[in-house]
C-alpha positions in Angstrom: -54.0 6.9 44.3 -51.0 4.5 43.8 -50.4 5.8 40.3 -49.7 9.4 41.5 -46.5 9.9 39.6 -48.1 8.8 36.3 -51.1 11.1 37.0 -48.7 14.1 37.4 -46.9 13.3 34.3 -50.1 13.0 32.3 -51.5 16.3 33.8 -48.1 18.0 33.1 -48.2 17.0 29.4 -51.7 18.0 28.8 -51.7 21.2 30.8 -52.7 23.3 27.7 -56.3 21.8 28.1 -56.9 23.3 31.6 -54.1 25.8 32.3 -56.0 28.8 31.2 -59.5 30.0 32.2 -62.4 29.6 29.8 -62.2 33.4 29.0 -58.3 33.4 28.4 -57.8 30.3 26.4 -58.0 31.9 23.0 -55.8 34.7 24.0 -53.3 32.1 25.2 -53.2 30.2 22.0 -54.8 27.0 23.3 -56.9 26.4 20.2 -53.6 26.5 18.2 -52.3 23.6 20.3 -55.0 21.1 19.4 -53.0 18.2 17.5 -54.3 18.4 13.9 -55.4 14.7 13.8 -57.6 15.3 16.9 -59.6 18.1 15.2 -60.4 16.0 12.1 -61.3 12.9 13.9 -63.5 14.6 16.4 -65.4 16.5 13.7 -66.0 13.2 11.9 -68.1 11.8 14.9 -71.8 12.0 15.4 -73.4 13.5 18.5 -73.8 10.2 20.4 -70.3 9.2 19.9 -69.1 12.5 21.3 -71.4 12.4 24.2 -70.2 9.0 25.1 -66.3 9.7 25.1 -66.2 10.9 28.6 -67.7 7.5 29.8 -64.9 5.5 28.2 -66.6 4.7 24.8 -63.7 5.4 22.4 -64.7 5.3 18.8 -62.3 3.2 16.7 -62.2 5.9 14.0 -60.3 8.4 16.2 -56.8 9.4 15.7 -54.6 6.9 17.4 -52.8 9.6 19.5 -56.3 10.8 20.7 -57.3 7.2 21.5 -54.2 6.7 23.5 -55.0 10.0 25.5 -58.5 8.6 26.3 -57.1 5.2 27.1 -54.7 6.8 29.6 -57.5 8.6 31.3 -59.4 5.4 31.8 -56.3 3.8 33.4 -55.5 6.7 35.6 -59.1 7.1 37.0 -59.6 5.9 40.5 -63.1 4.7 41.5 -64.3 6.1 44.7 -66.6 3.5 46.5 -70.3 4.2 46.0 -72.4 3.8 49.1 -76.0 2.6 48.3 -78.6 4.0 50.7 -82.0 2.5 50.9 -84.5 5.1 51.7 -87.7 4.4 53.6 -90.9 6.6 53.4 -89.6 8.9 56.1 -86.4 9.6 53.9 -88.5 10.6 51.1 -90.7 13.1 52.9 -90.1 16.8 51.8 -89.4 19.5 54.2 -90.8 23.1 53.9 -88.4 25.1 51.7 -86.1 22.4 50.6 -85.6 21.6 47.0 -85.6 17.7 46.1 -82.0 18.0 45.1 -81.0 19.6 48.5 -83.3 17.1 50.3 -81.4 14.3 48.6 -78.0 15.8 49.7 -78.9 16.3 53.3 -80.7 13.1 53.7 -77.8 11.0 52.3 -75.3 12.8 54.4 -77.3 12.5 57.6 -77.8 8.8 57.1 -73.9 8.5 56.9 -73.2 10.7 59.8 -75.8 8.7 62.0 -74.2 5.3 61.0 -70.7 6.4 62.1 -71.8 8.3 65.2 -73.9 5.3 66.3 -70.8 3.2 65.9 -68.6 5.7 68.0 -71.2 6.4 70.5 -71.4 10.2 69.8 -74.3 12.3 70.5 -73.1 15.8 70.2 -72.1 17.4 66.8 -70.7 20.6 65.3 -72.0 21.6 61.9 -69.5 23.8 60.1 -70.9 26.1 57.5 -74.5 25.3 58.8 -76.2 27.9 56.7 -79.9 27.9 57.0 -79.8 24.9 59.3 -81.1 22.2 57.0 -78.6 19.4 58.0 -78.9 20.3 61.6 -82.7 20.0 61.8 -82.7 16.8 59.8 -80.1 15.2 62.2 -82.3 16.3 65.1 -85.7 15.4 63.6 -84.5 11.8 62.7 -81.9 10.9 65.2 -82.2 13.4 68.2 -78.7 14.7 68.2 -77.6 17.9 69.9 -76.1 20.0 67.3 -74.3 23.4 67.3 -74.6 25.0 63.8 -71.7 27.4 63.0 -72.2 29.9 60.1 -70.1 32.9 59.3 -72.8 34.8 57.7 -74.9 36.6 60.5 -78.0 37.0 58.2 -78.1 33.2 57.4 -77.9 32.5 61.2 -80.8 34.9 61.8 -82.8 33.0 59.0 -81.9 29.6 60.5 -83.3 30.7 63.9 -86.4 32.1 62.4 -87.0 29.0 60.4 -86.4 27.0 63.5 -89.2 28.8 65.4 -91.5 28.5 62.5 -91.0 24.7 61.5 -88.9 23.1 64.2 -89.8 24.6 67.5 -89.3 21.2 69.3 -85.6 21.5 68.5 -84.9 24.7 70.4 -83.1 22.9 73.3 -81.0 20.7 71.0 -80.1 22.8 67.9 -78.3 26.0 68.4 -77.0 28.4 65.8 -74.0 30.8 66.3 -72.2 33.2 63.9 -68.5 32.6 63.6 -65.9 32.5 60.9 -64.2 29.1 61.5 -60.4 29.0 61.6 -57.8 26.4 62.8 -57.9 28.3 66.2 -61.7 28.1 66.6 -61.8 25.1 69.1 -61.9 27.4 72.2 -64.7 29.5 70.7 -66.6 26.1 69.8 -65.9 24.7 73.3 -67.4 27.6 75.1 -70.5 27.7 72.7 -71.0 23.9 73.3 -70.8 24.3 77.0 -73.2 27.2 77.0 -75.6 25.5 74.6 -75.9 22.0 76.0 -74.2 22.2 79.5 -71.6 19.6 78.6 -67.9 19.6 79.2 -66.5 19.5 75.6 -63.0 18.5 76.4 -64.4 15.3 77.9 -67.2 14.7 75.5 -66.8 12.7 72.2 -67.8 15.0 69.2 -68.2 14.8 65.5 -67.5 17.7 63.1 -69.8 17.6 60.1 -70.6 19.8 57.0 -72.8 19.6 54.0 -71.0 22.4 52.2 -67.4 22.4 53.2 -66.6 25.1 50.6 -63.1 26.1 49.5 -60.6 25.9 52.4 -63.3 25.0 55.0 -62.6 21.2 54.5 -59.0 21.8 55.2 -59.8 23.9 58.3 -62.1 21.2 59.6 -59.3 18.5 59.1 -56.9 20.6 61.1 -59.4 21.1 64.0 -60.0 17.2 63.9 -56.3 16.5 63.9 -55.6 18.9 66.8 -58.5 18.3 69.0 -58.4 14.8 70.8 -62.1 14.5 71.7 -63.3 15.2 68.1 -63.5 11.6 67.0 -65.3 12.0 63.7 -65.0 14.3 60.8 -67.7 13.9 58.0 -67.8 16.7 55.6 -68.5 17.0 51.7 -65.7 19.1 49.9 -66.8 21.4 47.2 -65.9 24.8 45.4 -62.3 24.1 45.1 -61.9 27.3 43.0 -62.6 29.4 46.1 -59.5 28.2 47.9 -57.2 31.0 48.9 -54.5 31.8 46.5 -51.1 33.2 47.2 -49.4 36.2 45.4 -48.0 33.9 42.7 -51.4 32.2 42.0 -51.0 29.0 43.9 -53.5 27.6 46.4 -52.3 27.9 49.9 -53.8 24.4 50.9 -53.1 22.3 47.8 -51.1 20.1 47.8 -51.3 19.4 51.6 -49.7 16.0 52.1 -46.0 15.4 52.1 -46.5 12.7 49.6 -48.3 14.9 47.1 -46.0 17.8 47.6 -42.9 15.5 47.0 -44.2 14.1 43.7 -45.3 17.4 42.4 -42.1 19.3 43.2 -40.0 16.4 41.8 -41.5 17.0 38.3 -40.1 20.3 36.9 -43.4 21.3 35.4 -45.6 19.6 38.0 -45.4 22.6 40.2 -47.4 24.6 37.6 -50.4 22.3 37.9 -52.0 23.9 41.1 -53.5 27.0 39.6 -57.1 28.4 39.7 -58.3 27.0 36.4 -57.2 23.6 37.6 -59.2 24.0 40.9 -62.2 25.3 38.9 -62.2 22.3 36.5 -61.9 20.0 39.4 -65.4 21.3 40.7 -66.9 21.5 37.2 -70.1 19.8 36.4 -69.5 16.0 35.9 -69.7 14.2 32.7 -73.3 13.2 33.1 -74.3 16.8 32.3 -72.2 16.6 29.0 -74.1 13.4 28.0 -77.5 14.9 28.4 -76.8 17.8 26.1 -78.3 17.8 22.7 -76.4 18.7 19.4 -78.1 22.3 19.4 -77.2 22.8 23.1 -73.5 21.8 22.4 -73.5 24.2 19.5 -75.0 27.1 21.6 -72.4 26.4 24.5 -69.5 26.2 22.2 -70.4 29.4 20.4 -71.1 31.4 23.6 -67.8 30.2 25.1 -66.0 31.1 22.0 -67.5 34.6 21.6 -66.6 35.3 25.3 -63.0 34.3 24.9 -63.0 36.4 21.6 -63.8 39.4 23.7 -60.7 39.0 25.9 -58.4 38.9 22.8 -59.7 42.3 21.7 -58.6 44.4 24.7 -55.2 45.8 25.6 -53.3 44.5 28.6 -54.4 47.5 30.9 -58.0 46.7 30.1 -60.5 43.9 31.0 -63.9 42.7 30.0 -66.8 42.8 32.6 -70.3 41.4 32.4 -72.9 44.0 33.0 -76.6 43.9 33.7 -78.1 44.6 30.3 -80.9 43.3 28.3 -79.8 41.1 25.4 -83.1 40.7 23.7 -82.9 43.6 21.3 -79.8 42.2 19.5 -79.9 38.5 20.4 -81.2 37.6 16.9 -79.0 40.0 15.1 -76.9 38.9 12.2 -74.0 41.0 13.5 -71.9 38.7 15.4 -69.9 41.4 17.1 -73.0 43.2 18.3 -74.4 39.9 19.7 -71.1 39.2 21.6 -70.6 42.6 23.3 -74.1 43.0 24.4 -74.0 42.5 28.0 -70.3 43.2 28.4 -68.1 46.3 28.8 -64.5 47.3 28.8 -63.0 48.6 32.0 -59.6 50.1 32.8 -57.8 47.5 34.9 -56.2 50.1 37.2 -59.0 52.7 37.7 -62.1 50.7 36.9 -63.3 53.2 34.5 -65.8 52.0 31.9 -64.6 52.5 28.3 -66.6 52.1 25.0 -66.2 49.4 22.3 -64.5 50.9 19.4 -64.2 50.3 15.5 -60.7 48.8 16.1 -62.2 46.1 18.3 -64.6 45.2 15.5 -61.7 45.0 13.0 -59.9 42.6 15.3 -63.1 40.6 15.7 -63.2 40.3 11.9 -59.7 39.0 11.7 -60.1 36.4 14.4 -63.4 35.3 13.1 -61.7 34.5 9.8 -58.8 32.7 11.4 -61.0 30.6 13.7 -64.0 30.1 11.4 -64.8 27.0 13.4 -64.0 28.5 16.8 -67.4 27.5 18.4 -66.9 23.9 17.5 -63.2 23.9 18.6 -64.3 25.5 21.9 -66.8 22.7 22.5 -64.2 20.2 21.7 -61.9 21.8 24.3 -64.8 21.5 26.7 -65.0 17.7 25.9 -61.3 17.2 26.7 -61.8 19.1 30.0 -64.8 17.0 30.8 -62.7 13.7 30.3 -60.1 14.7 32.7 -62.3 16.6 35.3 -62.6 13.5 37.6 -58.7 13.0 37.6 -58.4 16.6 38.7 -60.9 16.4 41.5 -59.5 13.1 42.7 -56.1 14.7 42.9 -57.5 17.2 45.5 -59.7 14.7 47.4 -56.8 12.1 47.7 -54.3 14.7 48.8 -56.6 15.5 51.7 -57.2 11.9 52.5 -53.4 11.2 52.7 -53.0 14.4 54.6 -55.3 13.3 57.4 -53.6 9.9 57.8 -50.0 11.3 57.7 -50.7 13.2 60.9 -51.3 10.1 63.0 -51.2 6.3 62.8 -54.4 6.5 64.7 -56.3 8.4 62.0 -58.3 6.7 59.3 -59.8 8.5 56.4 -61.9 7.3 53.5 -63.8 8.9 50.6 -67.2 7.7 49.8 -69.6 8.6 46.9 -72.9 9.0 48.7 -74.9 10.6 45.8 -75.3 10.0 42.1 -73.5 12.9 40.3 -76.6 13.2 38.2 -78.3 14.5 41.4 -75.5 16.7 42.7 -71.9 17.4 41.8 -71.2 17.5 45.4 -71.3 13.8 46.0 -68.1 12.8 47.8 -67.9 12.4 51.6 -64.6 12.7 53.3 -64.9 10.7 56.5 -62.2 10.6 59.2 -62.1 8.7 62.3 -59.7 8.1 65.2 -59.0 4.5 66.2 -57.7 5.3 69.7 -56.9 8.3 71.8 -54.1 10.1 69.8 
C-alpha cells in the first residue's frame, strides 16, 4: 500500500460516511451531510447504474464532485493477487455436515497450506480456532498431516471429537483437539500438547500455524506467536470479524494500527487518529460489493426502509435510554399502514443504567411524525449511504490487512508476508489469506 498517506487523507475527509454505526447515523446528522448535488444525481440513475457503481462504472450524468469521489476510490484500491485453484474430483466431494460454501473455504485453504508446507518440509500443524475440526480433518484426509486443533469453546471441542469418532476414526492418532484460549503466551501450552499428542520435540520441529476463522484479534495473536517462536516457520490464517477486535476505554481497537508505518501516518494527520473505531472495523468486514450488485430494486427499497426505521428509533429516545431488539412476532403488524407501529414491533426501550424495560409513548410517536416529514425520502437516502459505504469497503479492509502484513515484516528482515485472495468474494467474504514465512532462522 504505497499510497497510504493519500488513503488516510481520503478516509479522513469522508469520515461522515462510516464514522457512525447504522443505528446512529440519523441521530448523528449523517443524512444532512450528503452534498446536495450527490442526492439529485443518484436519484436520477436507474437500478442497473446504481448497482454497478461499486464496480467502477461511473455514470457520466453524476455530479462532478461525486464522480471525483468515485474516481479517487478506483485510484486508491489495491488489488490483492488472486490465486486460481484447479479442483479435481476429490476436491469437489462433499463431507458430511459441511455446507458447499464451507467446503469451498476449507478446500481452498487446505490446498494453500499444503503447497507451502510441502515447500518448507513441514508435517506438523497447529490449527488455531479449530471449531468442529473441518480444516483439521481435510488436511489429514488429503495430505496426512499431524494436526493439533485448538479451540476455546469446550463444547465445540467435544463436538469435534464426537464427529471424529463418527466420520473420521482413522484420524485418531494424527488429529487431536484441545480446549484453550490462545494468547501471545500460549506457546508453552501448545508445546506440551504437541509433545503429548504426537511424541515430538516441538522446539526442534518445524511447525505451521493455520486458521480458517482467525476472528477478531486471533490473527494478531497468531502473528505474535509466529514472530516469537523460531521453529514456527509458516503462518497461514484467514482474518475476519474485525469488529470483534478488543476496544479500549476511548473506543479505539487495541490492535489497529499495529505497524510502525501505519501508526506514524495515522497520527501525523490530526483527524486520522479518529479513523480506527468500531464502525470502521464493521464496515471493513461488511459483505462485499458483489452482494449489492445482486439486489433487485425491491430488495434495495426494503433494505433502505428497514435501515432508516431502525435509525429513526434511536433518535426518539433520551440519552439515558437505548433501543433493544426483542423476540416478538411481527406478522400481526407487518402489513399495517401505521409506520410507527411497524417500526417499534420487535424493539423495546431500556434504561441504559438499570436495563429496565420501558414502554413506547405518545411523545415518541410525535417525534416520529416530525422526523418522517423532515426525511420524507429517508429510506432512499439510507440506501444511498449504504452504496457509498459499499464503494469504500474494500479500502477499509485493505487498511487492516496491509497493516498486519507490514507488522509481520517490520519484526525481522527474515520474515516474508503476502496477502492472497484464494476465494471469490461471491462465495465467501472471508476470502483473503495472510501467509507468512521465515526465510532463515531468525
